[in-house]
N, C-alpha and C positions, 0 to 999 in steps of 0.2 A: 751478669752472672747471677746476681741476687734476684733479679726479675725472673730469670729463667727458672730458678729454684722455686720461687714463689708460685709461678705458673704450674710447675710440676706438682707442687703440694696441693694446689687448688684442684688440679685434674684428678689426683688420687682421692682427694676428699669427696669430689663429686661422684666418683665411681663407687666409693664405699657407702654413701648414703642410700642409693637405690638398692644395693645389695642388702643392707641392714633392713630396709623397709620390706623388701621381698621376703627375707627370712621371717620377719615379724608377721607378715600376712600368712605365710605357711604355718607358723605356729598357731595362729588364730584359727585357721582352717582345721588343723589337726585337733584342736581342742573342741571345735564344734562337732566333728565326727565322733570324738570320744564321748561327748555328752550324750549323743545317741537318741535323743527324742526326735520326733518327726520334724518339729519346727527348726531345730538345730541342724539336722541333716539337710533340710531343704534350703536353709540359709547358707550352708557350706556349698551346696550345689550352685546357688546363685552367685556367691562371691567368687568361687573358683572360675566361673565363666568369664570374669573380667581380669583374670590373672593369666598371663601368657606362658607361665613356666610349665614345664613338663610335670613337676611334682604336684602342682595345683590340679592339672588334668587327672593325674592318678588318684589324688584324694577325692576329686569330683566323682570319678568312677566308683570309688569305694563307697562314698555316701549314697550314690544312686543304687548300688547293689544292696546295701543294708535296707534302704527304703523298699526295694523290690522284695527282700526277704520278709519284711513286715507285712507287705500286701499279701504275700503267700500265706503267712500265718493268719491274717484276718479272713482269708477265704476258707481256710481249713474247716472251721466249725460249720460254716454255711454249706460246704460241700457234703459234710457228714449229715446235715439236716436234709439236704436234697435226697441222699440215699435212703434215709429213714422214711421220708414222705413218699418216695417211689415205692418202697415196700408196702406201706400202708395202702396206697392207691391200688396196687396189684391185688392185695389181700381183699379189699372191698369188692373189686371186680370179680374175684374168684368165689367168695363165700356168698355174697348177695343176700344177706339177712335183711330183715325189715328195716327200711330207711337207708339202705346201702347207697342208693343213688344220690341222696342229699349229702351223706357223709363223703362220698367220692368227689362230688363237686366242690365241697369245702376244702378237702385235701388238695384237689387240683389247683385251687386258688393259692393256697399256701405254698405249694410246690413251685408254682410259677414265680411267686415273689422271691422265694429262696434262690431260685436259679438266677433271677435278675441281679440280686445282690451279690451272689458269688461271682457272676460274670463281670460285674463292675470291678471287683478286686482283682480278678484274673487279668482283665484288660489293663488295669493300672500296673500290675506286675510286668506285663509284656512291654508296655511303654517305657518303664524304668529300665528294664534290661536292655532295650534298644538304645536308650540314651547313654547308659553305662558303656555299651560297646563303642559308641561314637567317641566318648571321652577317652576310653582306654586306647583306641586306635590313634588318637591325637597325641597321647602322652609321650610315646617314644620319639615322635617327630619334633616335639617341643623340648626334648632333652631330659626326660624323666630317668631317674636311676633304675637300675635293673631290679633292685629290691622293691621299689614302689610298683613297678610293673608286675612283679610276681605276686604281690599282695592282692592286687585287683584280679589278676588271672586266677589265683587260688579260690577266691570267693565266688567268682563267676562260675568256675568249674564245679564248686560245691553245690551251688544252686541248680545247676543243670544236671547234676549227677554224673558228671564227666569222669570217666576212668583215668583220664590224663592228670587228674589232681595229684596222684601219687608222684608223678614225674615232676610236677611243679613244686611240690613240697620238698622233694629231694634237691632240686635246683636251689630253692630258697635256703635250705639248710647249709649249703656251701657258703652262702653269704652271712647267714645268721641262723644258728641251730635252733633258736627258740624265739623266732619273731612272733609277737603276740597276735598280729593280724592273721598270719597264716595259721596259727594254732586255732584261732576262732573259726576260720574257714573249715578246718577239720571238724570242729564241734558242730557246725551247721550240717556238714555232710553226714556225720555219723549220729547226730543227735546225742552224742556223749555215751551212747549205749554200748558201743563196741569196746569201751574202756571201763570195766566194772568199777575201778577205783576213781574214775574221772580225773586221772592225774593231769592230763593236758589242760583241761579247763580250770581245774583248781590252781595249777601253776600260773596260768595267765591272770586269774582273779587275784592271786596273792602278789605276783610280781608287778602287775599293772592295774592297781585299783581304780585308776582314773578311767580305764576302759570299761564303762558300765555294761556294755554288751556281753563281756565275758561272764559276769555274774548272772545276768539274765539267762544266758545259755546254760550255765551250770545249774541254775535253779530249775530250768525245764528238764534237764537230765535227771536231777534228783527227784523231781515230782514223778517222772516216768518210772523211776525205780522204787517208788513208794516212800521216799523220805521227805514227806511234806513239811515237817518241822524245819529241817535244814533249808529247804527251798524257800519257805516263807521268811526265814531270817535273812537270807540273801536279798530277797526282793524288797524287804523293808529297808535294808541298807541302801539299796539303789534309790528307792523313793525318798529316803532321807536326804540324799545328795541331789536328786533331780526329781522333784514331785511331778514333773510333766512327762515322765518316761511312760509312753503309752503301752509298750510291750510289757514292762514290769507290772503295770496296773492290771493288764489283761491276764497275765499269768497268775497274779495273786487272786483275782476274782475267780479264775478257773479252779484254783485249789480250794478256795473257801466256799464254792458253790455247793449246796446240798446235793446228795446223790439223786439222780433222776428217778422219780417214782415210776414204778411199773404200773401201767394202766391196763386192766383187763376188762373187756366189754362184756356186760351181762345182758342178754336179750330177755326183756320182760314180756310176760304173756300179755297179749292184747285182750280186748273185750269181745272179740268175735268168738262164736261157738267153736269147740274143737273140731278138727277135721274128722269126717266120717267116711265110711266106704261109699263108693260111687252109687248114686241112686237112692241114698237114704235121706229122708227129710226128718228133721227133729220134730218129735211129737209135742204139740202145744197143749198145756193143761187147760181144760175147759174152765171158763170163768164160773165162779161159784155164785 
């Protein structure tokens, strides 16, 4: 009888140890995703790949989606530059003032470079979105909780601009009326601008300070509404906690960058004689 009891105790002990280890792995994954810099997110993706649990698959999808969001943000200024250079190219082709062909060729070279750089980030975003879709599809089969699935679904829909996001948010609110990951997905979808008081993002930033992404999203919305001082304070807080946070550094640099100088081209007169009516030859002064 004692032997049987001892065997049962050993069996229960053996069962608990893997469970505790699995829980520790999930906590570590969650912390990496919350840390939010690129290296941490990529490490979370890598570690989750060796964890068979559904929760790990869902966290992996979440990390991949945040990386995709960063790639989209990286592409945005390059796409704006492409549009600006296209406008310059068309203007040179239309106006054709002195030296226009040289200026056009130089603009064309810069335009091609900007297009290639933007395309690289856009390609990265698509690859990350595809990988996130694979992880999200595997999560329910591996036993992920409904809330974990809804978090990944909400962010994916936010990045795609999917109208079904409102349904996902409603479903998530039944399980947790103020889940921070879902609220951050809403911040991505709206840019914070549909909420003039920024209550949702402010709430997440205050309730979940460990989720650095919430403060970065809030800073972006504050900057867009002209509140640079508040935005810089938040970004400095994020960088004090994680100096490797690329998105926070990029946002801060954007706010502190001097305003773009307006450049107007002035066509200088050349050394050639002024145009005359057809058939007129300039009179040369006789040598003295």
